[in-house]
N, CA, C, O and the ligand as a Tripos MOL2 file, in Angstrom:
@<TRIPOS>MOLECULE
protein
  301   299    76     0     0
PROTEIN
NO_CHARGES

@<TRIPOS>ATOM
      1 N           0.9480   -1.1260    0.1980 N.3       1 MET1
      2 CA         -0.1420   -0.0470   -0.0300 C.3       1 MET1
      3 C           0.9900    1.1460    0.0670 C.2       1 MET1
      4 O           1.9930    1.1490    0.7810 O.2       1 MET1
      5 N           0.5600    2.1210   -0.8170 N.am      2 LEU2
      6 CA          1.2700    3.6630   -0.8160 C.3       2 LEU2
      7 C           0.6400    4.4770    0.2690 C.2       2 LEU2
      8 O          -0.5540    4.4150    0.5610 O.2       2 LEU2
      9 N           1.5460    5.2610    0.8580 N.am      3 SER3
     10 CA          1.1550    6.4350    1.6430 C.3       3 SER3
     11 C           0.0440    7.3160    0.9130 C.2       3 SER3
     12 O          -0.0760    7.3470   -0.3110 O.2       3 SER3
     13 N          -0.7090    7.9890    1.7530 N.am      4 ARG4
     14 CA         -1.7380    9.0380    1.1250 C.3       4 ARG4
     15 C          -0.8400    9.9040    0.1200 C.2       4 ARG4
     16 O          -1.1610   10.1020   -1.0520 O.2       4 ARG4
     17 N           0.3450   10.4050    0.7310 N.am      5 SER5
     18 CA          1.0620   11.3090   -0.0940 C.3       5 SER5
     19 C           1.6150   10.8630   -1.3370 C.2       5 SER5
     20 O           1.7230   11.5510   -2.3520 O.2       5 SER5
     21 N           1.9780    9.5950   -1.1850 N.am      6 ALA6
     22 CA          2.3980    8.8460   -2.5740 C.3       6 ALA6
     23 C           1.5290    8.7640   -3.6830 C.2       6 ALA6
     24 O           1.7830    8.9520   -4.8730 O.2       6 ALA6
     25 N           0.2800    8.4050   -3.0320 N.am      7 ALA7
     26 CA         -1.0110    8.0700   -3.9580 C.3       7 ALA7
     27 C          -1.2560    9.5580   -4.4120 C.2       7 ALA7
     28 O          -1.5450    9.6220   -5.6070 O.2       7 ALA7
     29 N          -1.2180   10.6170   -3.8430 N.am      8 ALA8
     30 CA         -1.5440   11.7880   -4.2740 C.3       8 ALA8
     31 C          -0.5560   12.4050   -5.3220 C.2       8 ALA8
     32 O          -0.8980   13.2240   -6.1750 O.2       8 ALA8
     33 N           0.5290   11.9810   -5.1790 N.am      9 THR9
     34 CA          1.7770   12.2510   -6.0190 C.3       9 THR9
     35 C           1.5960   11.5380   -7.4580 C.2       9 THR9
     36 O           1.9310   12.0860   -8.5080 O.2       9 THR9
     37 N           1.0040   10.2010   -7.3740 N.am     10 LEU10
     38 CA          0.9320    9.6480   -8.4920 C.3      10 LEU10
     39 C          -0.3700   10.0120   -9.2740 C.2      10 LEU10
     40 O          -0.4230    9.8150  -10.4880 O.2      10 LEU10
     41 N          -1.3510   10.5070   -8.6300 N.am     11 SER11
     42 CA         -2.5110   11.0230   -9.4030 C.3      11 SER11
     43 C          -2.2410   12.3360   -9.7760 C.2      11 SER11
     44 O          -2.8080   12.7880  -10.7710 O.2      11 SER11
     45 N          -1.3280   13.1380   -9.0250 N.am     12 PHE12
     46 CA         -1.0020   14.5980   -9.7390 C.3      12 PHE12
     47 C          -0.0740   14.0450  -11.0210 C.2      12 PHE12
     48 O          -0.3870   14.6560  -12.0430 O.2      12 PHE12
     49 N           0.8610   13.1700  -11.2190 N.am     13 LEU13
     50 CA          1.4370   13.0850  -12.3310 C.3      13 LEU13
     51 C           0.7300   12.5970  -13.3940 C.2      13 LEU13
     52 O           1.0640   12.8500  -14.5520 O.2      13 LEU13
     53 N          -0.4290   11.7660  -13.0500 N.am     14 ARG14
     54 CA         -0.9950   11.0960  -14.2470 C.3      14 ARG14
     55 C          -1.9710   12.1610  -14.8990 C.2      14 ARG14
     56 O          -2.4120   11.9900  -16.0360 O.2      14 ARG14
     57 N          -2.3400   13.4460  -14.0040 N.am     15 THR15
     58 CA         -3.0030   14.4890  -14.6960 C.3      15 THR15
     59 C          -2.2120   15.0500  -15.5760 C.2      15 THR15
     60 O          -2.7320   15.8220  -16.3820 O.2      15 THR15
     61 N          -0.9520   14.8320  -15.6290 N.am     16 LEU16
     62 CA          0.0150   15.8720  -16.5130 C.3      16 LEU16
     63 C          -0.0280   14.9510  -18.1330 C.2      16 LEU16
     64 O           0.0210   13.7320  -18.2980 O.2      16 LEU16
     65 N          -0.1120   15.8010  -18.9320 N.am     17 PRO17
     66 CA         -0.1260   15.1420  -20.4440 C.3      17 PRO17
     67 C           1.2830   14.1520  -20.3260 C.2      17 PRO17
     68 O           1.1810   12.9490  -20.5660 O.2      17 PRO17
     69 N           2.3920   14.6640  -19.9970 N.am     18 THR18
     70 CA          3.6560   13.7500  -20.2550 C.3      18 THR18
     71 C           3.8240   12.8340  -18.8820 C.2      18 THR18
     72 O           4.8190   12.1230  -18.7430 O.2      18 THR18
     73 N           2.8220   12.8990  -17.9200 N.am     19 SER19
     74 CA          3.0770   12.1940  -16.5930 C.3      19 SER19
     75 C           4.4600   12.2870  -16.0680 C.2      19 SER19
     76 O           5.0100   11.2580  -15.6750 O.2      19 SER19
     77 N           5.1580   13.5920  -16.0220 N.am     20 VAL20
     78 CA          6.3270   13.8900  -15.6470 C.3      20 VAL20
     79 C           6.1580   15.2900  -14.7970 C.2      20 VAL20
     80 O           5.3860   16.2040  -15.0890 O.2      20 VAL20
     81 N           7.0280   15.2460  -13.7140 N.am     21 ALA21
     82 CA          6.9320   16.4050  -12.9930 C.3      21 ALA21
     83 C           8.3740   16.4870  -12.3400 C.2      21 ALA21
     84 O           9.0220   15.4410  -12.3880 O.2      21 ALA21
     85 N           8.9980   17.6480  -11.7030 N.am     22 CYS22
     86 CA         10.2300   17.6680  -10.9710 C.3      22 CYS22
     87 C          10.0220   17.8500   -9.7370 C.2      22 CYS22
     88 O           9.0920   18.5770   -9.3880 O.2      22 CYS22
     89 N          10.8330   17.2340   -8.8240 N.am     23 GLU23
     90 CA         10.4220   17.4040   -7.4510 C.3      23 GLU23
     91 C           9.7760   18.7660   -6.7440 C.2      23 GLU23
     92 O           9.0150   18.7790   -5.7770 O.2      23 GLU23
     93 N          10.2600   19.8490   -7.4480 N.am     24 THR24
     94 CA          9.6930   21.0670   -6.9040 C.3      24 THR24
     95 C           8.4490   21.4430   -7.2170 C.2      24 THR24
     96 O           7.7440   22.1890   -6.5380 O.2      24 THR24
     97 N           8.0600   20.7490   -8.6200 N.am     25 CYS25
     98 CA          6.4950   21.1750   -8.6970 C.3      25 CYS25
     99 C           5.6430   19.7900   -7.8780 C.2      25 CYS25
    100 O           4.4800   19.9140   -7.4950 O.2      25 CYS25
    101 N           6.2830   18.7480   -7.7320 N.am     26 ILE26
    102 CA          5.4260   17.9560   -6.9420 C.3      26 ILE26
    103 C           5.2370   18.4310   -5.4690 C.2      26 ILE26
    104 O           4.2060   18.2470   -4.8210 O.2      26 ILE26
    105 N           6.5000   19.1440   -4.9600 N.am     27 GLY27
    106 CA          6.4860   19.8510   -3.6860 C.3      27 GLY27
    107 C           5.2840   20.9070   -3.7270 C.2      27 GLY27
    108 O           4.3380   20.9570   -2.9400 O.2      27 GLY27
    109 N           5.4980   21.6210   -4.6700 N.am     28 ALA28
    110 CA          4.2280   22.8110   -4.5380 C.3      28 ALA28
    111 C           2.8300   22.0420   -4.8380 C.2      28 ALA28
    112 O           1.8410   22.5740   -4.3350 O.2      28 ALA28
    113 N           2.6720   21.1480   -5.4090 N.am     29 TYR29
    114 CA          1.2500   20.5810   -5.5350 C.3      29 TYR29
    115 C           1.1350   20.0030   -4.1150 C.2      29 TYR29
    116 O           0.0510   20.2640   -3.5930 O.2      29 TYR29
    117 N           1.9750   19.2870   -3.3640 N.am     30 LEU30
    118 CA          1.6000   18.7100   -2.1850 C.3      30 LEU30
    119 C           1.5880   19.7630   -0.9120 C.2      30 LEU30
    120 O           1.0490   19.5810    0.1800 O.2      30 LEU30
    121 N           2.2330   20.7600   -1.2990 N.am     31 ARG31
    122 CA          2.4370   21.7710   -0.3730 C.3      31 ARG31
    123 C           3.4630   21.1380    0.7250 C.2      31 ARG31
    124 O           3.3560   21.3200    1.9380 O.2      31 ARG31
    125 N           4.4250   20.4000    0.1210 N.am     32 ALA32
    126 CA          5.2020   19.4220    1.1600 C.3      32 ALA32
    127 C           6.8780   20.1140    1.1530 C.2      32 ALA32
    128 O           7.2960   20.7930    0.2160 O.2      32 ALA32
    129 N           7.5900   19.8200    2.2350 N.am     33 GLU33
    130 CA          8.8450   20.1210    2.3780 C.3      33 GLU33
    131 C           9.5960   19.2700    1.2620 C.2      33 GLU33
    132 O           9.1490   18.1830    0.8970 O.2      33 GLU33
    133 N          10.8690   19.8740    0.6920 N.am     34 ARG34
    134 CA         11.8430   19.0970   -0.1130 C.3      34 ARG34
    135 C          12.0020   17.8570    0.4720 C.2      34 ARG34
    136 O          11.6350   16.9100   -0.2230 O.2      34 ARG34
    137 N          12.4560   17.6070    1.5750 N.am     35 LEU35
    138 CA         12.7010   16.2680    2.2380 C.3      35 LEU35
    139 C          11.6240   15.1090    2.2640 C.2      35 LEU35
    140 O          11.7870   13.9010    2.0960 O.2      35 LEU35
    141 N          10.4330   15.8580    2.5330 N.am     36 ASP36
    142 CA          9.1110   14.7900    2.4900 C.3      36 ASP36
    143 C           8.8000   14.3730    0.9570 C.2      36 ASP36
    144 O           8.3200   13.2840    0.6430 O.2      36 ASP36
    145 N           9.1590   15.4450    0.0140 N.am     37 VAL37
    146 CA          9.0010   15.0500   -1.2790 C.3      37 VAL37
    147 C          10.0200   13.8880   -1.7540 C.2      37 VAL37
    148 O           9.6830   12.9530   -2.4800 O.2      37 VAL37
    149 N          11.2650   14.0820   -1.2550 N.am     38 LEU38
    150 CA         12.2250   13.1710   -1.6430 C.3      38 LEU38
    151 C          11.7420   11.6200   -1.1600 C.2      38 LEU38
    152 O          11.7830   10.5740   -1.8070 O.2      38 LEU38
    153 N          11.2790   11.8620    0.1910 N.am     39 LYS39
    154 CA         10.9140   10.5000    0.7550 C.3      39 LYS39
    155 C           9.9540    9.6660    0.0610 C.2      39 LYS39
    156 O           9.9600    8.4430   -0.0810 O.2      39 LYS39
    157 N           8.8610   10.8150   -0.4770 N.am     40 ILE40
    158 CA          7.6790    9.9740   -1.3120 C.3      40 ILE40
    159 C           8.2770    9.5950   -2.6540 C.2      40 ILE40
    160 O           7.8750    8.5800   -3.2220 O.2      40 ILE40
    161 N           9.2260   10.3670   -3.1910 N.am     41 ILE41
    162 CA          9.7640    9.9120   -4.4770 C.3      41 ILE41
    163 C          10.3860    8.5790   -4.3330 C.2      41 ILE41
    164 O          10.3720    7.6560   -5.1470 O.2      41 ILE41
    165 N          10.9370    8.6270   -3.1590 N.am     42 ARG42
    166 CA         11.8230    7.2180   -3.1010 C.3      42 ARG42
    167 C          10.5980    6.0120   -2.8780 C.2      42 ARG42
    168 O          10.5790    4.9670   -3.5290 O.2      42 ARG42
    169 N           9.7420    6.3240   -1.9870 N.am     43 GLU43
    170 CA          8.7070    5.3360   -1.7440 C.3      43 GLU43
    171 C           8.0040    4.8090   -3.2690 C.2      43 GLU43
    172 O           7.7230    3.6360   -3.5170 O.2      43 GLU43
    173 N           7.8590    5.6360   -3.9330 N.am     44 LEU44
    174 CA          7.1100    5.4810   -5.5310 C.3      44 LEU44
    175 C           8.3230    4.6280   -6.1120 C.2      44 LEU44
    176 O           8.0550    3.5490   -6.6420 O.2      44 LEU44
    177 N           9.5900    5.0420   -6.0420 N.am     45 ILE45
    178 CA         10.4570    4.0750   -6.8600 C.3      45 ILE45
    179 C          10.7160    2.8410   -6.4300 C.2      45 ILE45
    180 O          11.0330    1.9490   -7.2150 O.2      45 ILE45
    181 N          10.5980    2.6410   -5.0150 N.am     46 GLU46
    182 CA         10.7710    1.4270   -4.5790 C.3      46 GLU46
    183 C           9.4580    0.6710   -4.7110 C.2      46 GLU46
    184 O           9.4620   -0.5590   -4.6750 O.2      46 GLU46
    185 N           8.4020    1.3260   -4.8530 N.am     47 ALA47
    186 CA          7.1810    0.3210   -5.4230 C.3      47 ALA47
    187 C           7.1700    0.0000   -6.7240 C.2      47 ALA47
    188 O           6.4180   -0.8570   -7.1890 O.2      47 ALA47
    189 N           8.1770    0.8060   -7.5380 N.am     48 GLY48
    190 CA          8.1920    0.3280   -8.9840 C.3      48 GLY48
    191 C           7.2770    1.0430   -9.6920 C.2      48 GLY48
    192 O           6.9200    0.6080  -10.7870 O.2      48 GLY48
    193 N           6.7460    2.2610   -9.1830 N.am     49 ARG49
    194 CA          5.6030    3.2040   -9.8770 C.3      49 ARG49
    195 C           6.1620    4.1810  -10.6640 C.2      49 ARG49
    196 O           5.6120    4.6830  -11.6450 O.2      49 ARG49
    197 N           7.2830    4.4620  -10.2270 N.am     50 ILE50
    198 CA          7.9220    5.8790  -11.1300 C.3      50 ILE50
    199 C           9.4770    5.4720  -11.4660 C.2      50 ILE50
    200 O          10.1750    4.5900  -10.9640 O.2      50 ILE50
    201 N           9.7280    6.2890  -12.3460 N.am     51 LEU51
    202 CA         11.4720    6.4570  -12.8420 C.3      51 LEU51
    203 C          11.6740    7.7980  -12.5850 C.2      51 LEU51
    204 O          10.8500    8.7040  -12.7140 O.2      51 LEU51
    205 N          13.0510    7.8850  -12.1380 N.am     52 CYS52
    206 CA         13.3610    9.3710  -12.0450 C.3      52 CYS52
    207 C          14.6380    9.3000  -12.9890 C.2      52 CYS52
    208 O          15.2570    8.2550  -13.1900 O.2      52 CYS52
    209 N          14.9780   10.5950  -13.5740 N.am     53 GLN53
    210 CA         15.7990   10.8310  -14.4350 C.3      53 GLN53
    211 C          16.3110   12.3570  -14.3050 C.2      53 GLN53
    212 O          15.5670   13.1500  -13.7280 O.2      53 GLN53
    213 N          17.5530   12.8040  -14.8170 N.am     54 TYR54
    214 CA         17.7350   14.1650  -14.8740 C.3      54 TYR54
    215 C          17.1470   14.6670  -16.2330 C.2      54 TYR54
    216 O          17.3690   13.9470  -17.2060 O.2      54 TYR54
    217 N          16.3400   15.9460  -16.4440 N.am     55 ALA55
    218 CA         15.9670   16.1910  -17.3830 C.3      55 ALA55
    219 C          15.1970   17.3340  -17.2920 C.2      55 ALA55
    220 O          15.3090   17.8220  -16.1680 O.2      55 ALA55
    221 N          14.3550   18.0520  -18.1180 N.am     56 GLU56
    222 CA         13.9450   19.5970  -18.0200 C.3      56 GLU56
    223 C          12.4030   19.0190  -17.7650 C.2      56 GLU56
    224 O          11.8920   18.1390  -18.4580 O.2      56 GLU56
    225 N          11.7890   19.6520  -16.6890 N.am     57 CYS57
    226 CA         10.5360   19.6650  -16.0450 C.3      57 CYS57
    227 C           9.4640   19.8250  -17.3070 C.2      57 CYS57
    228 O           9.8480   20.8600  -17.8510 O.2      57 CYS57
    229 N           8.7010   19.4980  -17.8010 N.am     58 PRO58
    230 CA          7.7420   19.8080  -18.6040 C.3      58 PRO58
    231 C           6.7240   21.0600  -18.1910 C.2      58 PRO58
    232 O           6.0980   21.7530  -18.9940 O.2      58 PRO58
    233 N           6.7140   21.1650  -16.8870 N.am     59 VAL59
    234 CA          5.9800   22.0950  -16.0430 C.3      59 VAL59
    235 C           6.3740   23.3100  -15.8760 C.2      59 VAL59
    236 O           5.7320   24.2800  -16.2810 O.2      59 VAL59
    237 N           7.7830   23.3980  -15.0860 N.am     60 CYS60
    238 CA          8.2790   24.6420  -14.7800 C.3      60 CYS60
    239 C           9.5770   24.6780  -15.6100 C.2      60 CYS60
    240 O          10.3990   25.5110  -15.2290 O.2      60 CYS60
    241 N           9.8760   24.0000  -16.5690 N.am     61 ARG61
    242 CA         11.0120   24.2580  -17.6390 C.3      61 ARG61
    243 C          12.4140   24.1220  -16.9570 C.2      61 ARG61
    244 O          13.4160   24.1490  -17.6720 O.2      61 ARG61
    245 N          12.5380   23.9560  -15.4210 N.am     62 GLU62
    246 CA         13.7890   24.0350  -15.1900 C.3      62 GLU62
    247 C          14.3370   22.4980  -15.2610 C.2      62 GLU62
    248 O          13.5670   21.5440  -15.1480 O.2      62 GLU62
    249 N          15.8490   22.3380  -15.4730 N.am     63 ARG63
    250 CA         16.2380   21.0880  -15.5720 C.3      63 ARG63
    251 C          16.4890   20.7540  -14.0940 C.2      63 ARG63
    252 O          16.7690   21.6610  -13.3100 O.2      63 ARG63
    253 N          16.3960   19.4960  -13.6990 N.am     64 GLY64
    254 CA         16.6010   18.5460  -12.6030 C.3      64 GLY64
    255 C          15.9750   17.2700  -12.5370 C.2      64 GLY64
    256 O          15.5940   16.6140  -13.5060 O.2      64 GLY64
    257 N          15.8980   16.9830  -11.4370 N.am     65 ILE65
    258 CA         15.3500   15.5220  -11.2790 C.3      65 ILE65
    259 C          13.9160   15.6020  -11.3240 C.2      65 ILE65
    260 O          13.2330   16.2870  -10.5630 O.2      65 ILE65
    261 N          13.4040   14.7190  -12.4420 N.am     66 VAL66
    262 CA         11.9790   14.5780  -12.5250 C.3      66 VAL66
    263 C          11.7230   13.1940  -12.3180 C.2      66 VAL66
    264 O          12.5120   12.2620  -12.4720 O.2      66 VAL66
    265 N          10.1540   13.1490  -11.8360 N.am     67 ALA67
    266 CA          9.8560   11.9170  -11.5990 C.3      67 ALA67
    267 C           8.9430   11.5920  -13.0320 C.2      67 ALA67
    268 O           8.4760   12.5570  -13.6390 O.2      67 ALA67
    269 N           8.7450   10.3940  -13.4700 N.am     68 GLU68
    270 CA          7.7750    9.8950  -14.3860 C.3      68 GLU68
    271 C           7.2750    8.8020  -14.1760 C.2      68 GLU68
    272 O           7.9780    7.8670  -13.7920 O.2      68 GLU68
    273 N           5.8580    8.6640  -14.3950 N.am     69 VAL69
    274 CA          5.0090    7.5310  -14.1820 C.3      69 VAL69
    275 C           5.4590    6.2570  -15.1150 C.2      69 VAL69
    276 O           5.5290    6.3320  -16.3420 O.2      69 VAL69
    277 N           5.7360    5.1500  -14.4030 N.am     70 ARG70
    278 CA          5.9140    4.0810  -15.2090 C.3      70 ARG70
    279 C           4.9130    3.6250  -15.9710 C.2      70 ARG70
    280 O           3.8160    3.3720  -15.4740 O.2      70 ARG70
    281 N           5.1490    3.4790  -17.1570 N.am     71 ARG71
    282 CA          3.7960    2.9660  -18.0880 C.3      71 ARG71
    283 C           3.5390    1.5440  -17.7990 C.2      71 ARG71
    284 O           4.3650    0.6350  -17.7200 O.2      71 ARG71
    285 N           2.0980    1.4940  -17.6360 N.am     72 GLU72
    286 CA          1.5930    0.1840  -17.4720 C.3      72 GLU72
    287 C           1.7430   -0.6390  -18.6780 C.2      72 GLU72
    288 O           1.7590   -0.1570  -19.8110 O.2      72 GLU72
    289 N           1.8630   -2.0030  -18.3880 N.am     73 ARG73
    290 CA          1.8890   -3.0270  -19.7160 C.3      73 ARG73
    291 C           0.8130   -2.5050  -20.5190 C.2      73 ARG73
    292 O          -0.2900   -2.1780  -20.0790 O.2      73 ARG73
    293 N           1.2840   -2.4260  -22.0240 N.am     74 ALA74
    294 CA          0.2500   -2.0600  -22.8310 C.3      74 ALA74
    295 C          -1.2080   -2.8060  -22.7400 C.2      74 ALA74
    296 O          -1.1880   -4.0360  -22.7540 O.2      74 ALA74
    297 N          -2.1230   -2.3210  -22.6740 N.am     75 ALA75
    298 CA         -3.6260   -2.6980  -22.6290 C.3      75 ALA75
    299 C          -4.1480   -3.2660  -23.8830 C.2      75 ALA75
    300 O          -5.3290   -3.6030  -23.9640 O.2      75 ALA75
    301 ZN          8.9100   21.6650  -12.3110 Zn       76 ZN76
@<TRIPOS>BOND
     1     1     2 1
     2     2     3 1
     3     3     4 2
     4     3     5 am
     5     5     6 1
     6     6     7 1
     7     7     8 2
     8     7     9 am
     9     9    10 1
    10    10    11 1
    11    11    12 2
    12    11    13 am
    13    13    14 1
    14    14    15 1
    15    15    16 2
    16    15    17 am
    17    17    18 1
    18    18    19 1
    19    19    20 2
    20    19    21 am
    21    21    22 1
    22    22    23 1
    23    23    24 2
    24    23    25 am
    25    25    26 1
    26    26    27 1
    27    27    28 2
    28    27    29 am
    29    29    30 1
    30    30    31 1
    31    31    32 2
    32    31    33 am
    33    33    34 1
    34    34    35 1
    35    35    36 2
    36    35    37 am
    37    37    38 1
    38    38    39 1
    39    39    40 2
    40    39    41 am
    41    41    42 1
    42    42    43 1
    43    43    44 2
    44    43    45 am
    45    45    46 1
    46    46    47 1
    47    47    48 2
    48    47    49 am
    49    49    50 1
    50    50    51 1
    51    51    52 2
    52    51    53 am
    53    53    54 1
    54    54    55 1
    55    55    56 2
    56    55    57 am
    57    57    58 1
    58    58    59 1
    59    59    60 2
    60    59    61 am
    61    61    62 1
    62    62    63 1
    63    63    64 2
    64    63    65 am
    65    65    66 1
    66    66    67 1
    67    67    68 2
    68    67    69 am
    69    69    70 1
    70    70    71 1
    71    71    72 2
    72    71    73 am
    73    73    74 1
    74    74    75 1
    75    75    76 2
    76    75    77 am
    77    77    78 1
    78    78    79 1
    79    79    80 2
    80    79    81 am
    81    81    82 1
    82    82    83 1
    83    83    84 2
    84    83    85 am
    85    85    86 1
    86    86    87 1
    87    87    88 2
    88    87    89 am
    89    89    90 1
    90    90    91 1
    91    91    92 2
    92    91    93 am
    93    93    94 1
    94    94    95 1
    95    95    96 2
    96    95    97 am
    97    97    98 1
    98    98    99 1
    99    99   100 2
   100    99   101 am
   101   101   102 1
   102   102   103 1
   103   103   104 2
   104   103   105 am
   105   105   106 1
   106   106   107 1
   107   107   108 2
   108   107   109 am
   109   109   110 1
   110   110   111 1
   111   111   112 2
   112   111   113 am
   113   113   114 1
   114   114   115 1
   115   115   116 2
   116   115   117 am
   117   117   118 1
   118   118   119 1
   119   119   120 2
   120   119   121 am
   121   121   122 1
   122   122   123 1
   123   123   124 2
   124   123   125 am
   125   125   126 1
   126   126   127 1
   127   127   128 2
   128   127   129 am
   129   129   130 1
   130   130   131 1
   131   131   132 2
   132   131   133 am
   133   133   134 1
   134   134   135 1
   135   135   136 2
   136   135   137 am
   137   137   138 1
   138   138   139 1
   139   139   140 2
   140   139   141 am
   141   141   142 1
   142   142   143 1
   143   143   144 2
   144   143   145 am
   145   145   146 1
   146   146   147 1
   147   147   148 2
   148   147   149 am
   149   149   150 1
   150   150   151 1
   151   151   152 2
   152   151   153 am
   153   153   154 1
   154   154   155 1
   155   155   156 2
   156   155   157 am
   157   157   158 1
   158   158   159 1
   159   159   160 2
   160   159   161 am
   161   161   162 1
   162   162   163 1
   163   163   164 2
   164   163   165 am
   165   165   166 1
   166   166   167 1
   167   167   168 2
   168   167   169 am
   169   169   170 1
   170   170   171 1
   171   171   172 2
   172   171   173 am
   173   173   174 1
   174   174   175 1
   175   175   176 2
   176   175   177 am
   177   177   178 1
   178   178   179 1
   179   179   180 2
   180   179   181 am
   181   181   182 1
   182   182   183 1
   183   183   184 2
   184   183   185 am
   185   185   186 1
   186   186   187 1
   187   187   188 2
   188   187   189 am
   189   189   190 1
   190   190   191 1
   191   191   192 2
   192   191   193 am
   193   193   194 1
   194   194   195 1
   195   195   196 2
   196   195   197 am
   197   197   198 1
   198   198   199 1
   199   199   200 2
   200   199   201 am
   201   201   202 1
   202   202   203 1
   203   203   204 2
   204   203   205 am
   205   205   206 1
   206   206   207 1
   207   207   208 2
   208   207   209 am
   209   209   210 1
   210   210   211 1
   211   211   212 2
   212   211   213 am
   213   213   214 1
   214   214   215 1
   215   215   216 2
   216   215   217 am
   217   217   218 1
   218   218   219 1
   219   219   220 2
   220   219   221 am
   221   221   222 1
   222   222   223 1
   223   223   224 2
   224   223   225 am
   225   225   226 1
   226   226   227 1
   227   227   228 2
   228   227   229 am
   229   229   230 1
   230   230   231 1
   231   231   232 2
   232   231   233 am
   233   233   234 1
   234   234   235 1
   235   235   236 2
   236   235   237 am
   237   237   238 1
   238   238   239 1
   239   239   240 2
   240   239   241 am
   241   241   242 1
   242   242   243 1
   243   243   244 2
   244   243   245 am
   245   245   246 1
   246   246   247 1
   247   247   248 2
   248   247   249 am
   249   249   250 1
   250   250   251 1
   251   251   252 2
   252   251   253 am
   253   253   254 1
   254   254   255 1
   255   255   256 2
   256   255   257 am
   257   257   258 1
   258   258   259 1
   259   259   260 2
   260   259   261 am
   261   261   262 1
   262   262   263 1
   263   263   264 2
   264   263   265 am
   265   265   266 1
   266   266   267 1
   267   267   268 2
   268   267   269 am
   269   269   270 1
   270   270   271 1
   271   271   272 2
   272   271   273 am
   273   273   274 1
   274   274   275 1
   275   275   276 2
   276   275   277 am
   277   277   278 1
   278   278   279 1
   279   279   280 2
   280   279   281 am
   281   281   282 1
   282   282   283 1
   283   283   284 2
   284   283   285 am
   285   285   286 1
   286   286   287 1
   287   287   288 2
   288   287   289 am
   289   289   290 1
   290   290   291 1
   291   291   292 2
   292   291   293 am
   293   293   294 1
   294   294   295 1
   295   295   296 2
   296   295   297 am
   297   297   298 1
   298   298   299 1
   299   299   300 2
@<TRIPOS>SUBSTRUCTURE
     1 MET1         2 RESIDUE 1 A MET
     2 LEU2         6 RESIDUE 1 A LEU
     3 SER3        10 RESIDUE 1 A SER
     4 ARG4        14 RESIDUE 1 A ARG
     5 SER5        18 RESIDUE 1 A SER
     6 ALA6        22 RESIDUE 1 A ALA
     7 ALA7        26 RESIDUE 1 A ALA
     8 ALA8        30 RESIDUE 1 A ALA
     9 THR9        34 RESIDUE 1 A THR
    10 LEU10       38 RESIDUE 1 A LEU
    11 SER11       42 RESIDUE 1 A SER
    12 PHE12       46 RESIDUE 1 A PHE
    13 LEU13       50 RESIDUE 1 A LEU
    14 ARG14       54 RESIDUE 1 A ARG
    15 THR15       58 RESIDUE 1 A THR
    16 LEU16       62 RESIDUE 1 A LEU
    17 PRO17       66 RESIDUE 1 A PRO
    18 THR18       70 RESIDUE 1 A THR
    19 SER19       74 RESIDUE 1 A SER
    20 VAL20       78 RESIDUE 1 A VAL
    21 ALA21       82 RESIDUE 1 A ALA
    22 CYS22       86 RESIDUE 1 A CYS
    23 GLU23       90 RESIDUE 1 A GLU
    24 THR24       94 RESIDUE 1 A THR
    25 CYS25       98 RESIDUE 1 A CYS
    26 ILE26      102 RESIDUE 1 A ILE
    27 GLY27      106 RESIDUE 1 A GLY
    28 ALA28      110 RESIDUE 1 A ALA
    29 TYR29      114 RESIDUE 1 A TYR
    30 LEU30      118 RESIDUE 1 A LEU
    31 ARG31      122 RESIDUE 1 A ARG
    32 ALA32      126 RESIDUE 1 A ALA
    33 GLU33      130 RESIDUE 1 A GLU
    34 ARG34      134 RESIDUE 1 A ARG
    35 LEU35      138 RESIDUE 1 A LEU
    36 ASP36      142 RESIDUE 1 A ASP
    37 VAL37      146 RESIDUE 1 A VAL
    38 LEU38      150 RESIDUE 1 A LEU
    39 LYS39      154 RESIDUE 1 A LYS
    40 ILE40      158 RESIDUE 1 A ILE
    41 ILE41      162 RESIDUE 1 A ILE
    42 ARG42      166 RESIDUE 1 A ARG
    43 GLU43      170 RESIDUE 1 A GLU
    44 LEU44      174 RESIDUE 1 A LEU
    45 ILE45      178 RESIDUE 1 A ILE
    46 GLU46      182 RESIDUE 1 A GLU
    47 ALA47      186 RESIDUE 1 A ALA
    48 GLY48      190 RESIDUE 1 A GLY
    49 ARG49      194 RESIDUE 1 A ARG
    50 ILE50      198 RESIDUE 1 A ILE
    51 LEU51      202 RESIDUE 1 A LEU
    52 CYS52      206 RESIDUE 1 A CYS
    53 GLN53      210 RESIDUE 1 A GLN
    54 TYR54      214 RESIDUE 1 A TYR
    55 ALA55      218 RESIDUE 1 A ALA
    56 GLU56      222 RESIDUE 1 A GLU
    57 CYS57      226 RESIDUE 1 A CYS
    58 PRO58      230 RESIDUE 1 A PRO
    59 VAL59      234 RESIDUE 1 A VAL
    60 CYS60      238 RESIDUE 1 A CYS
    61 ARG61      242 RESIDUE 1 A ARG
    62 GLU62      246 RESIDUE 1 A GLU
    63 ARG63      250 RESIDUE 1 A ARG
    64 GLY64      254 RESIDUE 1 A GLY
    65 ILE65      258 RESIDUE 1 A ILE
    66 VAL66      262 RESIDUE 1 A VAL
    67 ALA67      266 RESIDUE 1 A ALA
    68 GLU68      270 RESIDUE 1 A GLU
    69 VAL69      274 RESIDUE 1 A VAL
    70 ARG70      278 RESIDUE 1 A ARG
    71 ARG71      282 RESIDUE 1 A ARG
    72 GLU72      286 RESIDUE 1 A GLU
    73 ARG73      290 RESIDUE 1 A ARG
    74 ALA74      294 RESIDUE 1 A ALA
    75 ALA75      298 RESIDUE 1 A ALA
    76 ZN76       301 GROUP 0 **** ****
């Protein structure tokens, strides 16, 4: 089971066209501290729900660590 914050992060990412956002944008959405965002990101990575990479955030256009929802197997 995911924590509430992790589930909220996942649904936030899924509302985005590319399902990608950086830790800053996730933090702004959750109104969470950076440290808490990093814990949530780690939880989602360990649960196999997201991938992280260094890229430009499609939301704020800053380059940094972005989280991307892992694609489900093609339906
Ligand atoms: Zn961003």
